[in-house]
C-alpha positions in Angstrom: -7.0 1.4 14.1 -9.1 1.2 11.4 -11.7 3.9 10.6 -15.1 3.1 8.5 -16.8 6.0 7.1 -20.6 5.8 7.1 -22.4 4.5 10.4 -25.5 2.9 8.0 -26.2 -0.5 7.4 -22.7 -1.6 5.8 -20.7 0.5 7.8 -22.3 -0.7 10.9 -22.1 -4.2 9.6 -18.2 -3.5 9.1 -17.9 -2.2 12.7 -19.6 -5.1 14.5 -17.6 -7.6 12.4 -14.1 -5.9 13.7 -15.7 -5.5 17.2 -16.5 -9.1 17.5 -13.0 -10.0 16.4 -11.0 -7.8 18.6 -10.3 -5.1 15.8 -9.4 -1.5 17.3 -11.6 0.8 14.6 -13.8 4.0 15.3 -17.0 4.5 13.1 -17.5 8.0 11.6 -20.9 9.2 10.6 -21.1 12.1 8.3 -22.6 14.3 11.8 -19.4 13.8 13.1 -17.1 14.5 10.6 -18.3 15.7 7.0 -16.3 13.2 5.1 -17.3 14.3 1.8 -15.1 17.3 2.5 -11.8 16.2 1.7 -9.8 19.3 3.8 -12.5 18.0 6.6 -11.2 14.7 6.6 -7.6 15.4 6.2 -7.6 17.7 9.5 -9.8 14.6 11.3 -7.3 12.2 10.0 -4.2 14.1 10.9 -5.7 14.3 14.6 -6.9 10.3 14.5 -4.1 8.4 13.0 -5.5 5.1 11.3 -3.7 1.8 9.2 -6.6 1.2 7.2 -9.5 3.7 6.3 -12.8 1.6 5.0 -15.8 3.8 3.3 -18.5 2.4 3.9 -20.6 5.7 2.9 -23.3 6.0 0.3 -27.0 5.1 0.8 -27.9 1.4 -0.4 -31.0 1.2 1.6 -32.2 -1.7 3.3 -32.3 -4.0 0.0 -32.0 -4.4 -3.5 -35.7 -3.3 -4.1 -35.0 0.4 -2.1 -32.0 1.0 -4.6 -34.2 -0.4 -7.6 -37.4 2.2 -6.3 -34.9 5.3 -6.2 -31.7 4.6 -8.1 -30.8 8.7 -8.0 -30.9 8.5 -4.5 -28.2 5.3 -4.8 -26.3 7.3 -7.4 -26.4 11.2 -6.6 -24.7 13.4 -9.9 
């Protein structure tokens, strides 16, 4: 199974493609598991073994313009 972290624009697009190609996958939002907490993510992965983990989490807006208008939101910290 492929686990896709981030149920936003990019993660959803990846999950749609996996579904279209018949790939077993699970799309996770931060509300389902706090994947920003390594221990929480490790516990979740222990309970749901994955062959691959794709990190599509983050904020990229709906266009490049969104990110250019608010670059700190796209790259916090």
